[in-house]
Each structure stands twice: as C-alpha cells, then as structure tokens.
C-alpha positions in Angstrom: 123.3 64.1 107.2 120.5 66.4 108.4 118.2 67.6 105.6 117.8 71.3 105.2 114.9 72.8 107.0 113.1 75.5 104.9 110.5 78.0 105.9 108.0 78.8 103.1 105.4 81.6 102.9 103.7 83.6 100.2 101.2 86.5 99.7 98.7 84.6 97.5 97.4 82.5 100.4 98.1 79.0 101.8 96.0 77.3 99.1 97.6 79.2 96.1 98.8 76.8 93.4 102.1 78.5 93.3 102.9 77.7 96.9 101.6 74.1 96.4 103.9 73.6 93.4 106.9 75.0 95.5 106.1 72.5 98.3 106.1 69.6 96.0 109.2 70.7 94.2 111.2 71.1 97.4 109.9 68.1 99.5 112.4 65.6 98.1 115.4 67.8 99.2 114.3 69.3 102.5 112.0 69.3 105.5 109.4 72.1 105.1 107.6 74.4 107.5 104.9 76.3 105.6 103.2 79.3 107.3 101.1 81.3 104.9 98.3 83.8 105.0 94.7 82.3 105.1 93.8 84.4 102.1 95.3 86.7 99.4 97.7 89.4 100.8 99.3 90.7 97.5 100.9 94.2 97.8 101.4 94.0 101.5 105.2 94.3 101.2 106.7 94.3 104.7 103.6 95.3 106.6 102.8 93.8 109.9 99.6 93.5 112.1 99.6 95.7 115.1 96.0 96.5 115.8 94.5 93.1 116.2 95.6 89.6 117.4 97.2 87.0 115.2 95.8 83.5 115.0 96.9 80.4 113.1 95.5 76.9 112.5 97.1 73.7 111.4 96.2 72.8 107.8 98.2 69.5 107.6 101.1 67.7 109.3 103.2 64.8 108.2 106.8 63.8 108.5 108.9 66.4 106.9 106.0 68.8 106.1 104.0 71.0 108.4 101.5 73.6 107.0 99.8 76.4 108.9 97.5 79.2 107.9 97.8 82.6 109.6 95.3 85.5 109.8 98.1 88.1 109.3 100.4 89.4 106.6 103.3 87.5 104.9 105.8 89.1 107.3 103.5 88.2 110.2 103.7 84.6 109.0 107.5 84.6 109.0 107.6 86.1 112.5 105.1 83.7 113.9 107.0 80.7 112.3 110.4 81.8 113.7 109.1 82.6 117.2 106.4 80.0 117.8 106.2 77.2 115.2 109.6 76.3 114.0 111.2 73.1 115.4 114.6 74.6 114.9 116.1 77.6 113.2 115.4 77.3 109.4 118.2 77.1 107.0 116.5 79.4 104.6 113.3 81.5 104.2 111.5 81.3 100.8 108.7 83.3 99.4 106.5 82.2 96.5 105.9 81.0 94.0 104.1 84.3 93.3 101.4 84.5 90.7 102.8 87.6 88.7 106.2 89.1 88.4 108.0 90.9 91.1 110.7 92.5 88.9 111.8 96.1 88.9 109.7 98.4 91.1 107.1 95.7 91.9 109.7 94.3 94.4 109.0 97.2 96.7 105.3 96.4 96.9 105.4 92.6 96.9 104.4 90.5 99.9 106.4 87.7 98.4 109.5 89.9 98.6 108.3 90.8 102.1 108.8 87.2 103.1 112.4 87.1 101.8 113.1 90.6 103.3 112.0 89.5 106.8 114.0 86.3 106.5 117.1 88.4 105.7 116.4 90.8 108.5 116.3 87.9 110.8 119.8 86.8 109.6 118.7 84.0 107.4 119.4 83.3 103.8 116.3 84.2 101.8 114.9 83.8 98.3 111.7 85.0 96.6 110.3 83.2 93.6 107.8 84.6 91.1 106.3 83.7 87.7 105.1 86.3 85.2 101.6 84.9 85.1 98.8 86.4 87.3 96.4 83.6 86.4 95.2 81.4 89.3 95.6 78.5 86.7 99.2 79.4 85.9 101.4 76.5 84.7 104.4 76.2 86.9 105.7 73.0 85.3 108.6 74.7 83.5 109.9 75.9 86.9 110.3 72.3 88.3 113.8 71.5 87.3 115.1 74.9 88.4 113.7 75.3 91.9 115.6 72.6 93.8 118.8 73.6 92.0 118.5 77.3 92.8 117.6 76.7 96.4 120.6 74.4 96.8 122.9 76.9 95.1 121.5 79.7 97.4 122.1 77.5 100.4 125.7 76.8 99.3 126.3 80.5 98.6 126.3 81.5 102.3 124.8 84.9 101.5 126.0 87.9 103.4 123.7 89.2 106.2 120.9 91.5 105.1 120.8 90.3 101.6 118.4 88.1 99.6 117.6 87.0 96.1 114.7 88.1 94.0 114.2 85.4 91.3 111.6 85.9 88.5 110.6 83.4 85.8 109.3 84.5 82.4 106.0 83.2 81.0 107.5 80.6 78.7 107.2 76.9 78.2 111.1 76.7 78.0 113.6 79.2 79.3 116.5 80.6 77.3 118.8 80.4 80.4 119.5 82.4 83.5 120.7 86.0 83.9 122.0 87.7 87.0 120.6 91.2 86.8 120.1 94.6 88.4 116.7 96.0 89.1 115.3 97.9 86.2 114.0 101.4 86.6 110.3 101.8 86.1 107.4 103.8 87.5 103.7 103.1 88.0 101.4 105.6 86.3 97.6 106.3 86.0 97.2 104.4 89.3 93.8 105.5 90.5 90.5 104.9 88.7 87.4 106.7 89.9 84.1 104.8 89.8 80.6 106.0 90.5 78.4 103.8 92.8 74.8 103.9 91.3 73.3 104.5 94.9 76.2 106.1 96.7 79.3 108.2 96.6 82.3 107.8 94.2 84.9 105.3 95.0 88.4 104.4 93.6 90.3 101.4 92.5 94.1 101.2 92.4 95.0 100.1 88.9 97.7 101.7 86.7 100.3 100.7 84.2 104.0 100.2 84.7 106.1 102.4 82.4 109.6 101.1 81.7 112.3 103.9 82.0 115.1 101.9 80.4 113.4 99.1 78.2 116.5 98.4 76.1 119.1 98.1 79.0 120.3 94.5 78.7 121.6 94.1 82.3 118.1 94.5 83.9 115.6 92.0 85.2 112.9 93.4 82.9 115.1 92.8 79.8 115.9 89.3 80.9 112.3 88.4 81.4 111.2 90.0 78.1 113.8 87.8 76.3 112.9 84.5 77.9 115.5 84.4 80.7 115.2 83.6 84.4 116.1 86.9 86.2 118.1 86.7 89.4 118.4 90.0 91.2 120.6 90.2 94.3 118.9 92.5 96.9 120.7 94.5 99.6 118.6 95.6 102.5 120.9 98.4 103.4 119.2 101.2 101.6 121.9 103.8 102.3 122.9 105.7 99.1 126.6 106.0 99.8 127.3 108.4 96.9 124.7 110.8 98.2 126.0 110.3 101.8 129.4 111.5 100.7 127.9 114.5 98.9 126.0 115.4 102.1 129.1 115.4 104.3 129.2 119.2 104.2 125.8 119.3 106.0 127.3 117.7 109.1 127.9 119.9 112.1 128.1 119.9 115.8 125.8 122.2 117.8 127.5 124.8 120.1 126.5 122.7 123.1 128.0 119.4 121.8 130.5 117.9 124.3 129.5 120.2 127.1 
C-alpha cells in the first residue's frame, strides 16, 4: 500500500521548531515533501512574490523526506513545490505548526493559513496547525498524539473542493478534548505605535490588541481555546455572502444595449 505523500510548509521558516516537530510526528505515517521559507514570513497570508525571482536550496534529503528552503512567501513555497519539486501530486497540504494561534480574525492574516488556502485552491485537502504559544521555545509535546490522528482523519474525510481545516491547540500540558467550532468575531485595535528615532524621522510599528466581540459564545474557536479544547474550524474559500446576494437581487439590471 502506497504511503500518503504530504506537502508541508509554514510561515515561521524552515528551521522553526514547530515545523520540525510536525515533520517528526508525521514521518512514521507518510512520505514528506517540506518546502518552507528561508526565514520568518508571519502575517504574509496569501501573498505571492511577483517583483523578484524565486530561488530554493535543498536542506536535506533522505528516503521519505525531502526538505527545501525557498526565498519566497508560504504560498510561493506551495506553488514551487507543486510545479517543480513534488515527485507526484501530494495527498494533502499542511501548514504549521505555527508559533501562535490563528483563531478568529488571525486566520485572515496568517501565512500558515495561506499554505492551507493555496492547497485548497489547487484542489487538494489542506490543514493548518497552530499552537497558542509565540515563544520560539514552545513545547509542542502535547500535540504529538493528536497530529497523526487528525491528519489521517482529514485524509479519510475527502474534503469538498475549496475547503480546508484550521486547527488550533491551546497552551496546555493536557487538552480537555476537541471542539468543532465556528470562527469567533473579533477585531484588532490600537494597531499602530509611533516611535521617534533619536537621529531621524518618526517611524511606526504594527502592534495592537485583539478585542473579542463575543467572548462568551460557546460555539467559537476562541471559547474552545480559552477552555482548554483543541479548536477545529472548517473553512470555506467561497467568500460569497449568499444572504446579501439575495438581498441585492433588486440591483440587477440589463443595459438598454444588452442583447443587441
């Protein structure tokens, strides 16, 4: 029986501990192709490189595991892997493990989610994994028993096209279980901090704080994480708001020249 062939990438860089832990967790169950940025690319979402060439280098290669570093974004890495480096079409695209959560609104900015989004756009099952710990020394050990099982369940699920899974782990030594959730509503505020250079002009840092708009809603990813649960959020890449589409039907019209 052919082992699954999984494409892994991230936005923290090819040497990030989260990616290295993911590799070790999945090696026993699958052959892995790893194509990741050569440095941190957090917050790059689905951005691509269009003004300069892409380059890659082989980091390591052994039976069942090939690792490459790419000069581009997380999405660039997926495109490069699928078009140049993959031995065959991967069975799944996986982003992570991200250092820091990608729940709620963070999913829109995340390069880790960008990996999963690109995989789904290419017609492949896709999953993003994140841990609610931004520390470069984050302890990923509690995730070990969950990762192969969740990947296998996602493979068996045969996800619909243009969908993916956003899976976030709370910062706990033991998890209370798993919850399938919706994305919580939240909003970043106070996002720009002005600083004064002692010998030059003012400059700015993007900082901010995330304000929860529904902190007590028990069906959201934020609630699950706050209560020690692994949060699984199904994501649909069709961003059409069908209710609003119906409300706008009265705006539709044909110009006088239509059909002539």
